[in-house]
C-alpha positions as CSV (number, residue, x, y, z in Angstrom):
1,M,144.2,89.5,117.5
2,A,142.1,90.4,120.5
3,S,142.8,93.5,122.7
4,H,141.7,94.3,126.2
5,V,142.1,97.6,127.9
6,T,141.8,98.0,131.7
7,T,142.6,100.8,134.2
8,A,144.2,100.2,137.6
9,G,145.7,102.7,140.0
10,G,145.9,105.4,137.4
11,F,147.6,103.2,134.8
12,V,146.1,102.0,131.5
13,I,146.9,98.3,130.9
14,V,146.6,97.1,127.3
15,T,146.6,93.4,126.6
16,H,147.0,91.9,123.1
17,K,146.3,88.3,122.4
18,Y,147.9,86.7,119.3
19,P,146.4,83.4,118.2
20,L,148.7,80.4,117.8
21,S,148.2,77.7,115.2
22,S,147.6,74.1,116.3
23,A,151.4,73.2,116.1
24,G,152.4,76.0,118.4
25,Q,153.8,78.2,115.7
26,A,152.8,81.8,115.2
27,A,149.7,82.6,113.3
28,P,150.1,83.7,109.6
29,G,150.8,87.3,109.2
30,T,152.8,87.8,112.4
31,V,156.5,88.7,112.4
32,A,157.5,85.3,113.9
33,S,155.7,83.4,111.1
34,Q,157.7,85.2,108.4
35,L,161.0,83.8,109.6
36,P,162.2,80.6,108.0
37,G,162.0,77.3,109.9
38,P,165.7,77.0,110.9
39,M,165.6,80.6,112.2
40,Q,162.6,79.8,114.4
41,I,164.5,76.8,115.8
42,F,167.6,78.9,116.4
43,L,165.6,81.7,118.2
44,R,163.8,79.1,120.4
45,G,167.1,78.2,121.9
46,E,167.6,81.7,123.3
47,P,170.9,82.6,121.8
48,K,171.2,85.9,123.6
49,A,171.3,84.2,127.0
50,L,173.8,81.8,125.7
51,G,175.9,84.6,124.3
52,V,175.9,86.6,127.5
53,V,177.0,83.5,129.5
54,Q,179.8,82.9,127.0
55,I,181.0,86.5,127.3
56,I,181.0,86.3,131.1
57,I,183.0,83.0,130.9
58,G,185.5,84.8,128.5
59,I,185.9,87.7,130.9
60,V,186.5,85.4,133.8
61,S,189.0,83.4,131.8
62,L,190.9,86.6,131.0
63,L,190.8,87.7,134.6
64,F,192.2,84.5,135.9
65,G,194.7,84.1,133.0
66,P,197.7,85.6,134.9
67,V,197.1,83.1,137.8
68,L,197.0,80.2,135.4
69,V,200.2,81.4,133.6
70,N,202.1,81.4,136.9
71,V,200.8,78.0,138.0
72,Y,200.9,76.0,134.7
73,T,204.0,76.7,132.6
74,F,202.7,75.0,129.4
75,A,199.4,76.9,129.5
76,G,201.4,80.1,129.9
77,D,203.8,79.3,127.1
78,I,201.0,78.9,124.5
79,G,198.8,81.7,126.0
80,L,195.9,79.3,126.6
81,P,194.0,81.3,129.2
82,F,194.1,84.4,127.1
83,W,193.1,82.8,123.8
84,T,190.3,80.8,125.5
85,G,188.8,84.0,126.9
86,V,189.1,85.8,123.6
87,W,187.4,83.0,121.7
88,Y,184.6,82.8,124.2
89,I,184.0,86.6,124.0
90,I,183.9,86.4,120.1
91,S,181.5,83.5,120.2
92,G,179.2,85.1,122.7
93,S,179.2,88.4,120.7
94,L,178.2,86.5,117.6
95,A,175.3,84.8,119.4
96,V,174.0,88.1,120.8
97,A,174.4,89.8,117.4
98,A,172.5,86.9,115.7
99,E,169.6,87.3,118.1
100,N,169.4,91.0,117.6
101,T,169.7,91.2,113.8
102,H,168.4,87.8,112.6
103,R,170.9,87.7,109.8
104,R,171.5,84.3,108.3
105,D,175.3,84.6,108.2
106,L,175.4,85.4,111.9
107,V,173.2,82.5,112.7
108,C,175.5,80.2,110.8
109,C,178.6,81.5,112.6
110,S,177.0,81.1,116.1
């Protein structure tokens, strides 16, 4: 690891450079290299961004649910707009939690 310290406008800027191996993986001894292979692949897909988008879709589905219930009787009878929103919010929450905690069971669920 190489470090570089500069001063600009009254601020101290510290830059750390971590070497990568030839395959683009993290160098041995770093936190990213200690994760198993499937976990690295999962984190490369940015599950937090996907989870946030899923949560937003779920909220929008819940907000427009009453409109769809009045327009489509079958969807209202089975509660489709509401259950769809709930499942999107649950799925998005699992993806965000998997990104934050790196637990294997959460990665499998999301």
